[in-house]
Residue frames as a rotation matrix with the C-alpha (Angstrom) as fourth column:
UNK 1
-0.491 -0.439 -0.752 6.04
-0.770 0.622 0.140 19.57
0.407 0.648 -0.644 7.40
UNK 2
-0.960 0.155 0.235 4.42
-0.006 0.823 -0.568 17.27
-0.281 -0.547 -0.789 9.97
UNK 3
-0.054 0.990 -0.129 0.92
-0.402 -0.140 -0.905 18.46
-0.914 0.003 0.406 8.96
UNK 4
0.071 0.044 -0.996 1.76
-0.996 0.056 -0.069 17.65
0.053 0.997 0.048 5.26
UNK 5
-0.825 -0.459 -0.330 3.02
-0.436 0.888 -0.144 14.10
0.359 0.025 -0.933 6.30
UNK 6
-0.786 0.553 0.276 0.04
-0.006 0.439 -0.898 13.45
-0.618 -0.708 -0.342 8.56
UNK 7
0.062 0.845 -0.531 -2.37
-0.695 -0.345 -0.631 14.66
-0.716 0.408 0.566 5.93
UNK 8
-0.219 -0.247 -0.944 -0.77
-0.919 0.378 0.115 12.45
0.328 0.892 -0.309 3.24
UNK 9
-0.987 -0.161 0.011 -1.01
-0.150 0.887 -0.436 9.42
0.060 -0.432 -0.900 5.58
UNK 10
-0.390 0.921 0.018 -4.69
-0.125 -0.034 -0.992 10.21
-0.912 -0.389 0.128 6.24
UNK 11
0.156 0.459 -0.875 -5.40
-0.893 -0.313 -0.323 10.62
-0.422 0.832 0.361 2.56
UNK 12
-0.540 -0.456 -0.708 -3.57
-0.711 0.697 0.093 7.45
0.451 0.554 -0.700 1.53
UNK 13
-0.943 0.262 0.203 -5.48
0.045 0.707 -0.705 5.47
-0.328 -0.656 -0.679 4.30
UNK 14
-0.182 0.951 -0.249 -8.79
-0.392 -0.302 -0.869 6.90
-0.902 -0.060 0.428 3.24
UNK 15
0.108 0.128 -0.986 -8.32
-0.994 0.005 -0.109 6.15
-0.009 0.992 0.128 -0.45
UNK 16
-0.803 -0.476 -0.359 -7.00
-0.486 0.871 -0.068 2.70
0.345 0.120 -0.931 0.41
UNK 17
-0.716 0.645 0.267 -10.08
0.059 0.437 -0.898 1.83
-0.696 -0.627 -0.351 2.59
UNK 18
0.124 0.779 -0.614 -12.31
-0.650 -0.403 -0.644 3.19
-0.749 0.479 0.457 -0.18
UNK 19
-0.090 -0.183 -0.979 -10.70
-0.944 0.328 0.026 1.06
0.316 0.927 -0.202 -2.83
UNK 20
-0.974 -0.215 0.070 -10.83
-0.227 0.916 -0.330 -2.06
0.007 -0.338 -0.941 -0.55
UNK 21
-0.397 0.901 0.175 -14.59
-0.161 0.119 -0.980 -1.69
-0.903 -0.417 0.098 -0.32
UNK 22
-0.181 0.305 -0.935 -14.96
-0.975 -0.181 0.130 -2.01
-0.130 0.935 0.330 -4.12
UNK 23
0.590 0.549 0.593 -16.34
-0.515 0.821 -0.247 -5.25
-0.622 -0.160 0.767 -5.59
UNK 24
0.880 -0.352 -0.317 -13.62
-0.180 0.371 -0.911 -5.87
0.439 0.859 0.264 -8.21
UNK 25
0.739 -0.630 -0.239 -10.28
0.664 0.621 0.416 -7.35
-0.114 -0.465 0.878 -7.62
UNK 26
-0.023 -0.785 0.619 -8.12
0.771 -0.408 -0.489 -4.68
0.636 0.466 0.615 -9.27
UNK 27
0.235 0.110 0.966 -9.34
-0.279 -0.944 0.176 -1.95
0.931 -0.311 -0.191 -6.99
UNK 28
0.999 0.034 0.001 -8.83
-0.014 0.403 0.915 -4.19
0.031 -0.914 0.404 -4.01
UNK 29
0.353 -0.936 0.004 -5.17
0.928 0.349 -0.129 -4.66
0.119 0.049 0.992 -5.04
UNK 30
-0.161 -0.357 0.920 -4.72
0.280 -0.911 -0.304 -0.83
0.946 0.208 0.247 -5.54
UNK 31
0.673 0.483 0.560 -6.37
-0.358 -0.450 0.818 -0.32
0.647 -0.751 -0.129 -2.12
UNK 32
0.888 -0.396 -0.233 -4.00
0.439 0.581 0.686 -2.73
-0.136 -0.711 0.689 -0.40
UNK 33
0.014 -0.923 0.385 -1.05
0.904 -0.153 -0.400 -1.05
0.428 0.354 0.832 -2.10
UNK 34
0.059 0.036 0.998 -2.24
-0.055 -0.998 0.040 2.39
0.997 -0.057 -0.057 -0.93
UNK 35
0.933 0.277 0.231 -2.67
-0.240 0.002 0.971 1.17
0.269 -0.961 0.068 2.64
UNK 36
0.576 -0.800 -0.168 0.81
0.815 0.545 0.197 -0.38
-0.066 -0.250 0.966 2.62
UNK 37
-0.201 -0.635 0.746 2.25
0.561 -0.699 -0.443 2.96
0.803 0.329 0.497 1.41
UNK 38
0.510 0.429 0.745 0.35
-0.323 -0.707 0.629 4.72
0.797 -0.561 -0.222 4.27
UNK 39
0.985 -0.134 -0.107 1.79
0.157 0.449 0.880 2.36
-0.070 -0.883 0.463 6.82
UNK 40
0.282 -0.950 0.133 5.27
0.941 0.247 -0.233 2.75
0.189 0.190 0.963 5.38
UNK 41
-0.110 -0.244 0.964 5.13
0.150 -0.962 -0.226 6.57
0.983 0.120 0.142 5.53
UNK 42
0.819 0.441 0.367 3.73
-0.330 -0.162 0.930 6.23
0.470 -0.883 0.013 9.13
UNK 43
0.797 -0.546 -0.257 6.59
0.600 0.666 0.444 4.01
-0.071 -0.508 0.858 10.11
UNK 44
-0.135 -0.848 0.513 9.15
0.825 -0.383 -0.416 6.36
0.549 0.367 0.751 8.52
UNK 45
0.108 0.202 0.973 7.58
-0.155 -0.964 0.217 9.38
0.982 -0.175 -0.073 10.25
UNK 46
0.953 0.256 -0.161 7.69
0.106 0.218 0.970 7.66
0.283 -0.942 0.180 13.61
UNK 47
0.324 -0.902 -0.285 11.46
0.945 0.295 0.139 7.89
-0.041 -0.314 0.948 13.60
UNK 48
0.387 -0.014 -0.922 11.28
0.265 -0.956 0.126 11.71
-0.883 -0.293 -0.366 13.52
UNK 49
0.808 -0.064 0.585 11.82
0.569 -0.170 -0.804 13.61
0.151 0.983 -0.101 10.23
UNK 50
0.300 -0.813 -0.499 15.44
0.184 -0.464 0.866 14.72
-0.936 -0.352 0.010 9.96
UNK 51
0.986 -0.014 0.165 16.80
0.159 -0.211 -0.965 16.54
0.049 0.977 -0.206 6.88
UNK 52
0.527 -0.842 0.114 20.44
-0.353 -0.339 -0.872 16.44
0.774 0.419 -0.475 5.90
UNK 53
0.348 -0.361 0.865 21.44
-0.904 0.115 0.411 14.33
-0.248 -0.926 -0.286 8.91
UNK 54
-0.410 -0.562 -0.718 23.68
-0.712 0.689 -0.133 11.24
0.570 0.457 -0.683 8.63
UNK 55
0.674 0.715 -0.187 22.39
-0.442 0.593 0.673 7.89
0.592 -0.371 0.716 9.85
UNK 56
0.385 -0.679 -0.625 25.72
0.716 0.647 -0.262 7.11
0.583 -0.346 0.735 11.47
UNK 57
0.962 -0.103 -0.251 27.20
0.133 -0.625 0.769 8.74
-0.236 -0.774 -0.588 14.55
UNK 58
0.190 -0.963 0.193 30.61
0.823 0.049 -0.566 10.43
0.535 0.266 0.802 14.06
UNK 59
-0.154 -0.416 -0.896 32.65
0.867 -0.492 0.079 13.07
-0.474 -0.765 0.437 15.80
UNK 60
-0.965 -0.260 0.033 32.16
0.234 -0.800 0.552 15.58
-0.118 0.540 0.833 12.92
UNK 61
-0.397 0.891 0.220 28.44
0.486 0.001 0.874 15.23
0.778 0.454 -0.434 12.58
UNK 62
-0.756 0.195 0.625 26.26
-0.513 -0.769 -0.381 17.72
0.407 -0.609 0.681 14.58
UNK 63
-0.062 0.798 0.600 23.42
-0.828 0.294 -0.477 15.22
-0.557 -0.526 0.643 14.85
UNK 64
-0.961 -0.226 -0.161 22.13
-0.276 0.724 0.632 12.06
-0.027 0.651 -0.758 13.36
UNK 65
-0.006 0.983 -0.183 18.94
-0.982 0.029 0.188 10.38
0.190 0.181 0.965 12.20
UNK 66
-0.139 0.021 0.990 17.74
-0.590 0.801 -0.100 7.06
-0.795 -0.598 -0.099 13.41
UNK 67
-0.670 -0.203 -0.715 18.41
-0.735 0.322 0.597 4.37
0.109 0.925 -0.365 10.78
UNK 68
-0.855 0.332 0.399 16.00
0.157 0.898 -0.411 1.81
-0.494 -0.289 -0.820 12.30
UNK 69
0.200 0.968 -0.151 12.71
-0.106 -0.131 -0.986 3.27
-0.974 0.214 0.077 10.75
UNK 70
0.091 -0.209 -0.974 14.47
-0.976 -0.214 -0.045 3.37
-0.199 0.954 -0.223 7.34
UNK 71
-0.891 -0.437 -0.123 15.50
-0.450 0.886 0.113 -0.30
0.059 0.156 -0.986 7.67
UNK 72
-0.544 0.760 0.356 11.92
0.166 0.513 -0.842 -1.23
-0.823 -0.399 -0.405 8.82
UNK 73
0.324 0.712 -0.623 10.37
-0.511 -0.423 -0.748 0.64
-0.796 0.561 0.227 5.86
UNK 74
-0.270 -0.516 -0.813 12.74
-0.962 0.184 0.202 -1.01
0.045 0.837 -0.546 3.35
UNK 75
-0.976 -0.027 0.218 11.83
-0.071 0.978 -0.194 -4.41
-0.208 -0.204 -0.956 4.74
UNK 76
-0.219 0.976 -0.021 8.18
0.120 0.005 -0.993 -3.53
-0.968 -0.220 -0.118 4.70
UNK 77
0.181 0.242 -0.953 8.38
-0.865 -0.422 -0.271 -2.36
-0.468 0.874 0.133 1.01
UNK 78
-0.730 -0.474 -0.493 9.92
-0.660 0.677 0.327 -5.75
0.179 0.564 -0.806 -0.02
UNK 79
-0.850 0.454 0.269 7.31
0.246 0.792 -0.559 -7.67
-0.467 -0.409 -0.784 1.84
UNK 80
0.008 0.928 -0.373 4.44
-0.218 -0.362 -0.906 -5.58
-0.976 0.088 0.200 0.38
UNK 81
-0.190 -0.173 -0.966 5.80
-0.978 -0.053 0.202 -6.18
-0.086 0.983 -0.159 -3.18
UNK 82
-0.963 -0.193 -0.190 5.77
-0.219 0.967 0.129 -9.89
0.159 0.166 -0.973 -2.55
UNK 83
-0.589 0.803 0.092 2.29
0.333 0.345 -0.877 -9.90
-0.736 -0.486 -0.471 -1.05
UNK 84
0.092 0.583 -0.807 0.96
-0.654 -0.576 -0.490 -7.70
-0.751 0.573 0.328 -3.96
UNK 85
-0.608 -0.374 -0.700 2.50
-0.777 0.460 0.430 -10.24
0.162 0.806 -0.570 -6.43
UNK 86
-0.968 0.231 0.098 0.73
0.196 0.939 -0.284 -13.11
-0.157 -0.256 -0.954 -4.67
UNK 87
-0.242 0.943 -0.227 -2.61
0.078 -0.214 -0.974 -11.27
-0.967 -0.253 -0.022 -4.57
UNK 88
-0.039 0.200 -0.979 -2.42
-0.895 -0.442 -0.055 -10.41
-0.444 0.874 0.196 -8.29
UNK 89
-0.849 -0.289 -0.442 -1.63
-0.464 0.808 0.363 -14.05
0.252 0.513 -0.820 -9.16
UNK 90
-0.785 0.610 0.104 -4.48
0.395 0.623 -0.675 -15.28
-0.477 -0.489 -0.730 -7.09
UNK 91
-0.087 0.741 -0.666 -6.78
-0.330 -0.652 -0.682 -12.67
-0.940 0.161 0.301 -8.71
UNK 92
-0.328 -0.143 -0.934 -5.72
-0.938 -0.065 0.339 -13.85
-0.109 0.988 -0.113 -12.12
UNK 93
-0.985 -0.070 -0.155 -6.22
-0.072 0.997 0.012 -17.48
0.154 0.023 -0.988 -11.31
UNK 94
-0.542 0.832 -0.119 -9.62
0.268 0.036 -0.963 -16.67
-0.797 -0.554 -0.243 -9.89
UNK 95
-0.007 0.469 -0.883 -10.56
-0.723 -0.613 -0.320 -14.79
-0.691 0.636 0.343 -13.01
UNK 96
-0.585 -0.227 -0.778 -9.47
-0.773 0.447 0.451 -17.60
0.246 0.865 -0.437 -15.24
UNK 97
-0.988 0.146 -0.057 -11.38
0.156 0.929 -0.334 -20.15
0.005 -0.339 -0.941 -13.16
UNK 98
-0.305 0.910 -0.280 -14.60
0.461 -0.116 -0.880 -18.35
-0.833 -0.397 -0.384 -12.42
UNK 99
-0.251 0.192 0.949 -14.75
0.949 -0.144 0.280 -16.05
0.190 0.971 -0.146 -15.45
UNK 100
0.638 0.435 0.635 -15.32
0.305 -0.900 0.310 -12.83
0.707 -0.004 -0.707 -13.50
UNK 101
-0.414 -0.910 -0.008 -13.31
0.384 -0.167 -0.908 -10.56
0.825 -0.379 0.419 -11.19
UNK 102
0.508 0.638 0.578 -15.78
-0.401 -0.419 0.815 -10.08
0.762 -0.646 0.043 -8.30
UNK 103
-0.525 -0.752 0.399 -14.14
-0.717 0.138 -0.683 -10.51
0.459 -0.645 -0.612 -4.94
UNK 104
-0.178 0.464 0.868 -16.96
-0.758 0.498 -0.422 -12.70
-0.628 -0.732 0.263 -3.72
UNK 105
-0.881 -0.404 0.246 -16.87
-0.170 0.756 0.632 -14.88
-0.441 0.515 -0.735 -6.81
UNK 106
-0.033 0.957 0.288 -20.49
0.517 0.263 -0.814 -14.41
-0.855 0.122 -0.504 -7.67
UNK 107
-0.715 -0.206 0.668 -21.17
0.691 -0.353 0.631 -13.28
0.105 0.913 0.395 -11.31
UNK 108
-0.714 0.430 -0.553 -22.88
-0.147 -0.864 -0.481 -10.06
-0.685 -0.262 0.680 -11.85
UNK 109
0.312 0.913 0.261 -26.01
0.287 0.171 -0.943 -9.48
-0.906 0.369 -0.208 -13.87
UNK 110
-0.417 -0.516 0.749 -25.52
0.856 0.054 0.514 -9.36
-0.306 0.855 0.419 -17.57
UNK 111
-0.359 0.232 -0.904 -25.84
-0.111 -0.972 -0.205 -6.02
-0.927 0.027 0.375 -19.29
UNK 112
0.703 0.679 -0.210 -27.32
-0.263 -0.025 -0.964 -5.27
-0.660 0.733 0.161 -22.66
UNK 113
0.368 -0.639 -0.676 -23.95
-0.922 -0.156 -0.354 -5.64
0.121 0.753 -0.646 -24.27
UNK 114
0.704 -0.019 -0.710 -23.56
-0.078 0.991 -0.104 -9.18
0.706 0.129 0.696 -22.87
UNK 115
-0.426 -0.905 -0.005 -20.90
-0.040 0.024 -0.999 -8.23
0.904 -0.425 -0.046 -20.19
UNK 116
0.345 0.538 -0.769 -21.43
0.806 0.249 0.537 -8.80
0.480 -0.805 -0.348 -16.53
UNK 117
0.710 0.053 0.703 -21.50
-0.212 -0.935 0.285 -5.86
0.672 -0.351 -0.652 -14.02
């Protein structure tokens, strides 16, 4: 199970970095989301993976799982949703102001159909 989680974190990170290196704003937003998911899974896995264990200590429970990583991941999810919304609004505003969606703001060369690359 640890190999599967570690592989998924690596795959999410690799895809996120690849998408961040694209020239358009939408792939950059998707790349940031993938990286935030990778960090969230990493934080969750740092608290040890426990299945069917309660997060609260009691006399009847045979063990427990640490609730702190779960709280950290929930907080990180909320923050990442907010940051993604801000980035999308900034990208839309930039598109409306400049007229293209390149991350550096420079227009691309026009193609035969009149659109920019």
